C-alpha positions as CSV (number, residue, x, y, z in Angstrom):
1,M,173.7,158.0,83.3
2,D,170.5,156.4,82.0
3,L,168.4,158.0,79.3
4,K,165.0,156.4,79.2
5,Y,162.5,156.3,76.3
6,R,160.2,159.3,76.1
7,E,156.6,158.6,77.1
8,N,154.4,157.7,74.2
9,S,150.6,156.9,74.4
10,V,150.9,154.8,71.3
11,W,153.1,152.3,73.1
12,K,150.5,152.0,75.9
13,T,147.8,151.4,73.4
14,T,149.9,148.8,71.5
15,G,150.7,147.0,74.8
16,M,147.0,146.9,75.6
17,L,146.1,145.6,72.1
18,W,148.7,142.8,72.5
19,L,147.3,141.8,75.8
20,G,143.8,141.8,74.2
21,V,145.2,139.4,71.5
22,A,146.4,137.1,74.3
23,V,142.9,137.1,75.9
24,L,141.2,136.4,72.6
25,N,143.6,133.5,72.0
26,L,142.8,132.1,75.5
27,I,139.1,132.3,74.6
28,C,139.8,130.4,71.3
29,L,141.7,127.8,73.3
30,V,138.8,127.2,75.6
31,F,136.3,126.9,72.7
32,L,138.8,124.6,71.0
33,F,138.6,122.1,73.8
34,I,134.8,122.6,74.3
35,G,134.1,122.0,70.7
36,L,136.6,119.3,69.7
37,G,137.5,117.6,72.9
38,F,140.9,116.0,73.3
39,S,142.6,114.6,70.2
40,A,146.0,114.7,68.7
41,Y,144.9,117.6,66.4
42,T,143.5,119.5,69.3
43,V,146.7,119.2,71.3
44,I,148.8,120.4,68.4
45,V,146.5,123.4,67.8
46,A,146.4,124.1,71.6
47,I,150.3,124.2,71.7
48,I,150.4,126.7,68.8
49,I,147.7,128.9,70.4
50,S,149.5,128.7,73.8
51,C,152.7,129.8,72.2
52,N,150.8,132.7,70.6
53,V,149.3,133.6,74.0
54,A,152.8,133.6,75.7
55,L,154.3,135.7,72.9
56,S,151.4,138.2,73.0
57,I,151.8,138.6,76.7
58,V,155.6,139.2,76.5
59,I,155.2,141.7,73.7
60,G,152.3,143.5,75.5
61,I,154.2,143.8,78.7
62,Y,157.3,145.0,76.8
63,Y,155.3,147.9,75.2
64,L,153.6,148.8,78.5
65,R,157.0,149.0,80.2
66,L,158.9,150.7,77.3
67,N,159.2,154.1,78.9
68,D,160.8,152.4,81.9
69,I,163.5,150.9,79.8
70,T,166.9,152.7,79.4
71,Y,167.3,153.6,75.7
72,I,170.8,155.0,76.0
73,Q,173.2,154.3,78.9
74,L,176.1,156.7,79.1
75,E,179.2,155.5,80.8
76,N,182.7,156.9,81.2
77,D,184.3,155.1,78.3
78,R,181.3,153.9,76.2
79,L,177.6,154.2,75.5
80,L,175.0,151.4,75.2
81,V,172.0,151.7,72.9
82,H,168.9,149.6,73.5
83,K,168.0,147.8,70.2
84,G,164.8,146.1,71.0
85,L,163.1,143.2,72.8
86,I,165.3,140.4,71.4
87,R,168.5,142.1,70.3
88,L,171.3,142.9,72.8
89,K,172.3,146.4,73.7
90,R,174.8,147.9,71.2
91,Q,178.0,148.9,72.9
92,I,180.0,151.7,71.4
93,N,183.3,152.9,72.8
94,Y,183.7,156.6,72.5
95,D,187.1,156.0,70.9
96,D,185.4,154.1,68.1
97,I,183.3,157.0,67.0
98,E,185.0,158.7,64.1
99,E,182.3,161.3,63.3
100,S,178.7,162.1,64.3
101,R,176.0,164.2,62.7
102,I,172.3,165.0,63.2
103,S,170.0,164.3,60.2
104,D,166.2,164.1,60.2
105,N,165.8,163.7,64.0
106,K,168.4,161.0,64.1
107,L,171.9,161.1,65.5
108,I,174.1,159.1,63.2
109,L,177.4,157.8,64.7
110,L,180.0,156.9,62.1
111,L,182.4,154.3,63.6
112,T,186.0,153.6,62.8
113,N,185.1,150.2,61.4
114,G,182.9,151.9,58.7
115,K,179.5,151.0,60.4
116,E,176.8,153.5,61.2
117,V,174.7,153.6,64.4
118,E,171.4,155.5,64.3
119,I,169.9,157.0,67.5
120,N,166.4,158.1,67.1
121,L,166.1,161.5,68.8
122,D,162.3,161.4,68.8
123,L,162.6,158.6,71.4
124,L,164.4,160.9,73.9
125,K,163.2,163.8,76.0
126,I,164.8,167.1,75.1
127,R,166.7,167.2,78.4
128,D,168.0,163.7,77.8
129,F,169.2,164.7,74.3
130,D,171.1,167.6,75.9
131,K,172.8,165.3,78.3
132,L,173.7,163.0,75.4
133,N,175.0,165.9,73.3
134,I,177.2,167.2,76.2
135,K,178.7,163.7,76.8
136,L,179.3,163.0,73.1
137,S,180.8,166.5,72.6
138,E,183.6,165.6,75.0
139,H,184.7,162.9,72.6
140,V,183.6,163.9,69.1
141,E,182.2,166.9,67.2
142,I,178.5,166.6,66.4
143,R,177.7,168.2,63.0
144,Q,174.3,169.2,61.6
145,A,173.7,167.5,58.2
146,N,172.6,169.8,55.4
């Protein structure tokens, strides 16, 4: 079962801003070649600006598509948590969860190896949180932190 990110207009705005940064860098690239012509210096600066354009486009598209990305994937024996653009999904076996509690709109999973995994509940729809709660309740008790 896939639990997607909740819709957030800030992400759309952020994505559009990053794409705007890419366009501005493309404009700088054009003016760089018009103003300075071709030289070793121009080529080095053009490579740096091109990398910035590519990175801005990747980040912009990531933010525009964020609510299509699965935040938490519930499987029979484990759950996977999306950790961002570069980091891999965090895999957590249900058997490795020692304790769980809800604190400040975060679900904190305490693992048997002593590590903690935070799931931001603000990023989930209420119905998706209910699905997560039901699935986790089959394996571990979820407590409310005081």
